N, C-alpha and C positions, 0 to 999 in steps of 0.2 A: 726219410721222411719230408712229410710235407710241412711246410713253416705255421706255427702254429700265430695267428693275431693277436695285439694287446693290444685291446679296446675299448669303450665307453661303450657299447649297447650290443645286443642280443645277436649283430651280426659276428662279433669276435666270437660264435661258438666260448668254448674253455679257457677262453686270455679272454673274458667279460669282466674288465673291475667297474661294477656298480657302487663297489663301495664310495668308489671316490668323482662320480658325477654326481652328484646334486641337481634339485631343483631349484632353481635363481629366481629369484623375487626383487623386482621394483625396489629398493631402499625406500621411497615415496611416496606415500596415497593419494590418491584426489580424490574431493570434492564431488558434492551433487552440484548441478548448474547452480545457477541460484539467482536472487532479483534483489535489487539495493529495494531503499528507504523509498517510495512515493506518495504515500496517504499523508504519514506521517511529516514530509515534507514540509505543507499547509499550514498546520498546526496554528494557531498562534498560546503559544505558551501565555499563562496564567502574569501578571500583571506582577513589576517587584514588592509595589508599595500597600501587599496584604495588610489588612488590622491586626491580623495577629496569625501563630503557628494554625493550623484546626483541615476539617473538611463535614462537608463539601466544602468546593473557595464557588463565589460568588459573583459572577458578570452582570452590573450594571446597567442597565439599559435607561433613558431617557424614552418618555412619548414624548413625537411633535402634538404641536400643538394647531389647532384643526386652524384654516385659512379665514381671515379675516376678509371677505369680498363687501362687505354691505359698513356704504356709504355710513360715516359718523354723521350726528348729530351736532350745531356749530353749538346749543346749548344746553346740553344731555352729555354727562363725562360714562366712560366704559363700565360696564358691569365685567368686576376680574373675575377671572376663571382660575380653574383649579389646577396645575399641572401634574403631571402622570407618570410611571415608572415602573420597569420590570424587571425580573433578572435569569439571569439563567444559570444553573447547577451544574455543578463539572464533582461526583465525586472519584476522587482518587480510591484506587486498591492495591495493595501488593502484589507484586510479580515477580517470579523469581522460577529458575532449572540449579539443578545441577547434576557433578558426577562426581564419583569418591571412589580416586584410584586405587589400586595395593602397587606398595611396594616390588611386591614381583614385578605387576604388566610393568612394570615402569625401571627397572629392571633387564626383564629379556627383552622385550619385544626389539626387534628389531629397526623398529623403522625406524630414521633418520629425523629428530623432529618430533621426535613424537609429542611430548607436554605441547609445542606449538602447537600444532596439530587440531591436538582436545583443546586447547583455548579458543584458536579459530570455531568450530564448530560451537561450540558457547557462544563468540559472538554473537555469531551467525543467527540460531538462536533469540538471540536477542532480539535482534534485527526483524530477524521477520514471525515474532510476536512482537512487537511493539505493532509495524506497520500493519496486523491483523488486525488492530485491536484499532487502526483511526479508522479503519475502513469498515469498521463493524461499527464507527459512531455513526460514520456516511448512511451509514445503510439503516440506520433505527428511526431516524424518520423522515418529517419531510415530506414535496411532489416529489411519488412516480408516476410517468405517465409509458401507458402501457404503447407499442408501434401501431400504429392509427389503421391497419386492420384487420387486426385483433382486438376484441371490447374485453378478453382479458390474457394471463398470462399466460396458461394454460393454450386459448387457441392459438401461437404461435408455429406458423411454419417456418422449414428451412429457407427461404423468400422472403420473411419478414425479416429482412435487412437491413439497417441503421442506413441512413443516408442525410442527402443535402437536406432533403428539408426539417425534416428530425433538429439538423444539426444549428439553422436558422430560426427554424418556431426554439430551442432552448433557448437561443443566443437569445433570441428579443422579449421571450419570456426577463432574463436577470436580469436584460437594462432597460423596460419596461417595470421592474422592480427598486429602480435606485442601485445596485448594488456593480459596488462596487469593481470598476478591470484592475486587471494587473498591473500593466505596462497596456497605456494610449489606448482603446479599446477592445483589448482577446481580454477573452475571460479563459478561462483553462477549463482539461475533462482530462477522462480516464478509461481507455479504453482500453477491449482484449483485443487482442493482436487477431485473434479472429472477426470481429464486429471492425476491425481498421480495414482488414484484407477489403469487405462490402464497403467500406466506405471510400476509401483507395481508387477503386473499381467507378467509383459515377467519375460520367462522364458527360461535359457541355455544360457542367455546373459550380466551376468554379477551379483554382491550382489550389497547391502543394506549394507555402511557402518552407520550408526544407532550411535547416538549422543551421546549419551549410549556411543558411544565404544570411544569415542572422545580421545585426551590425556586433563589432567587438563589447560596445558596453551592454551590452543585452544578456544577464545572468540566465540561460540553457539550465534546464532543471534535473533533477534524474531520469532518466526514460524515456524525454523530447524526442519527439520525431519531427515535428513539422509543427506548420498552421495553416488552416484552412476555415476556411467560415466568419474569420476571427475569434475562433476558438485552435489555444495551443495547448495542441493533444501526449499527454504522456504514453507510453504504447506499454504495457501490462497483464503479464497472467494472473498477478493479485486482483483483477478487477474483477466483478462476482460473477461467477459461473453456477444455474442452476443446471443438478445432469440430469435430463429428461425436462425441467420445469417448464418446458412448452406442448404443443403437442402434438401424441401419440410419447416417442425418444427423444423428442427436438430436445434440445439443450438452450436454456432462456441467461442470454446476460445483460450484465448494469452495464449503459456508459452512465458514468458522474462529469458531473456539467457547473463547477459554482467561479466563482466570484473570492474577492477578496471574504478574508470572516464570515468564513461557514463553520468550519471547526475550530472546537474548543481544545484544548490542555491543561489542564493540571496536575502539577509536578512537584508531588514534594519531596523526595528523592530519585535526581536521574538516577537511568539506567548507566548503571555500572556492574566491572566485572569482582567476585568478591574470593579470594586463597582463601579458604577458612583456615581455619583453625588445628594443629594437628594433634589429638588431644587421647589418642589409643594409650596403651602401657608400653609399645615401644615402640611406636612412633612410626607405621606402617600402610596409616590409612588416610592417605590427603585430601579431601575435602575443597575442590571449583566448580564455581557457580556463577552466575548470574542476576542482579534482581535492581526492582523498581518497586517506588512508591509511584502512579497517575492514575490516573486517566482521561477519555475525552469523552468531550457530547460536542455536537450540535450550538455553535454558537447564535451564527441567524439563518433559518430552517432557510427564508427566504432567499440565499444566495446557493442553495445548490440542488438540484436539480437530476432526478434521477433515472434513463432511458428504457425500459426492457426490451429488447431485441431480441430477436434467434440470429446464425448467420447462415450463407451454405457454409460453410467449410465446418462447422460444426458438427461435434462428434453425431450424427441426428438418424443414428440407424442402431 
């Protein structure tokens, strides 16, 4: 009589123990690829000496006096002039997101650390949302420059990438407006990786000072890749990309150049996680979420310049 094999696959034929060989799963889940806070790190939070709780929050600016270049006459008094001021208002709004977990999923789910994973997802959703709100404020107003080879955004072609001349021009315009630098003579820039590819391909126009070469006392910002033409660049996919915004199917990209105090943040209630109350009769439903009461706005529009370009490696077809 021939041997009968007892095995776990169909190769064992009549001796297959298929009920005892089960599908195996990794008991920890992976998260999607993520990006940290970029724009929000440069926001100026509202001052602490507010007159009272309220909305909107107003930031007051003095208007500079005109230069007095006319020589005084010895026997004639000067005429008094008026002082001027202006204000920028930022209106906070409530933002938040939540999930509602049943006791059954929390009991039966096979993942190790299911509750921690859910909290992780919500926490990143908080970060992702507030940074997008900050970027929306940067996109809302101020000076926007189209690549010099195009008369409009819709004229951009794949070869109209960011170059050294655009970078130096943006920096010169900021310096010409007396915008405060971040350290020494450097301004900041937020650039998409596709645009950074073109800028890094520039030859004979300058060198990159990588973050590894910074002095120990220099604070490195989130996603900072180095300094080029006296601009410290943050490389991030959070920079605005307009799908097909250029000519035909060419994508257009926004690169942000800015100095101090370009972005205001009015924060009535800081972003925080919320463990909601269990209110159902059998205490089976657990809410978890995040909440914030805040707003962003451009504090000094002169301190921000946006340059629209294409990229040679964008999704241009």
